[in-house]
N, C-alpha and C positions, 0 to 999 in steps of 0.2 A: 203145135197142138193148143187148142183153145182151153183155157181154164174155165170151169163152170161155176166157180164160187168167187166172183169178183169182190175186191176189197177197196172201198173208198179210202183215199188218202186223207189223213187228218193232221199230220205233222206240218208245222210251219205254214199254216193257213189261218187266215182271219175270215170267218163266215158270218154273214149278216142276212137275215130274212127281210125282204122289202116287198110287201104285198105278196104277189104270186111268184116273185123271183127270188132266187138265192144268189147273193153276191159273194164271191170267193176271191180273196186276194192271196196270192202265193208269195210269201215273204222272201223265199230263196231265189225265185226266178223273176220277181218283180213283174208279175202278170196278174191282171184282174180278169175274172171270168164272171159272166152273167148267165145263170142257168134259168131257163124258163121253168114253169111249174112241173112239167113232165120230167125234164132232165134232173131237176132238183129232187123230186121224189125218188127217182131211180138211183141217183147218187147216194141219197141217205139210206136207201134199202140195201145197197151193196155193202153188206157188213162182213163179208168173208165167210158167212155161214149159209147164206141163201144161194140157190142156183138161179138160173135165168127164169125158169117157170115161177119160182117163189117170188122173185122180184117183180115179175109181171103181175102176179096176183095182188101183191102189196100195193103196187102203183094203181091197179084197177080199183081196188077198194078205196084208196085215198081220193082218186079222181072221180069215182062214181061212173066210170066208163071202162070199156074193155081195152086193156093194153096187152098186146100180144108179145111174144118173145122177139119178133123182128124189131119192134119198137124199142125194146130193151137193148137189143144188140146195137141198134143204130145209136142210141144214147150212150152206151158204154164205149162204142168206137170213138165218139166225139170226146167223151170224158177221158179216154186213154190218150188221145192226141193232145188234150190239155194237161195231161199228167195229173189228173185228179183221181185216177184209180191205179192201184199198184199191182194188182194180180189179175190182169185181163189181157188177153191177146185178141186182136180183131178177128172176127169171123169173116170179114170181107163184105158184109151186107152194105149196099149203097142206099142213100136216101131215096133214090128213084125206086128201088125195089120195095122199100117200106111204104112209099107214097101210094103204091097201087092199092093197098088194102086199108087205108086210113080214112076215118071220118072226122078226126080231130087233129089238133096241132101236133106237129112233130116235136120231139125233144130238141132243144136248141141250146148250144153252148157258145157264147160269144166271148172271145178272148182279146184283150188289148194289152199292150206292153205299157207298164207304168214307169215313169222316169225315176231313176234313183236320185238320192239327194246330191250326189256328185254331179249328175247331169243337170239337175235343177240349178245348182250353184253356178254352172257355166252358162246358163241361159240368160243371165243378166249381169250387169257390171255394178260393183259395189262403190261406195263413197271413195272419192279420190282417184278412181280408175279413169284412164284416158278413154274418151268416147268420141264417136263421130255420129252426128245426127242423121246422116244419110245411110248408115250401115247398122246391121244387127251384130251383136246383141245390144239391146237398149240398156239403159240404166235400170237398176232394180226398182221395184215399187217404192214410192215415196221420194225418189231421187229424180233429178232431171239433168240433162246434158247441158251444162252451162259453159259458154264459150267466152273467152276474153282475148282481145287483141293486145299483144305485147310486142313492141318493137317490130311491127309489121307482120308478125306471125300470129296465127290464130291457135289458141290452146284451149281444148275442151276437156272438161272432167265432170264426172258424175258428182253432184252435190245435192 
């Protein structure tokens, strides 16, 4: 059963407005989301008190163009997949169904995985670590793979 009062998630998120886009970083899942203007307006309007028709009216008012409930459903489906809404179950509307009646941009949510600090630490070699110029990972920024011939053996370390 679809809940009619969707709630935008706000915990463990860093939110920045950048022009017409809303950038959302999920601290717990290490995912970055880029919401276009329509999706951002719908996400902000999903306060747990408004139903789909009220969210559509709020988005329409903000955009200066008609936003119908199918557009809101499409946006909420994407936001739910990105785990940016906490109390909404998909109604199953597809982007193709929504496209049939639209004259402006669809709501879009782009999600990318952001590397954790542990992953970033493994992506380069620190000072004194054994390296090979022909293989990854390379030495960390500011370091280079220096090789010395010693007793007929080549020894390479990041320095």
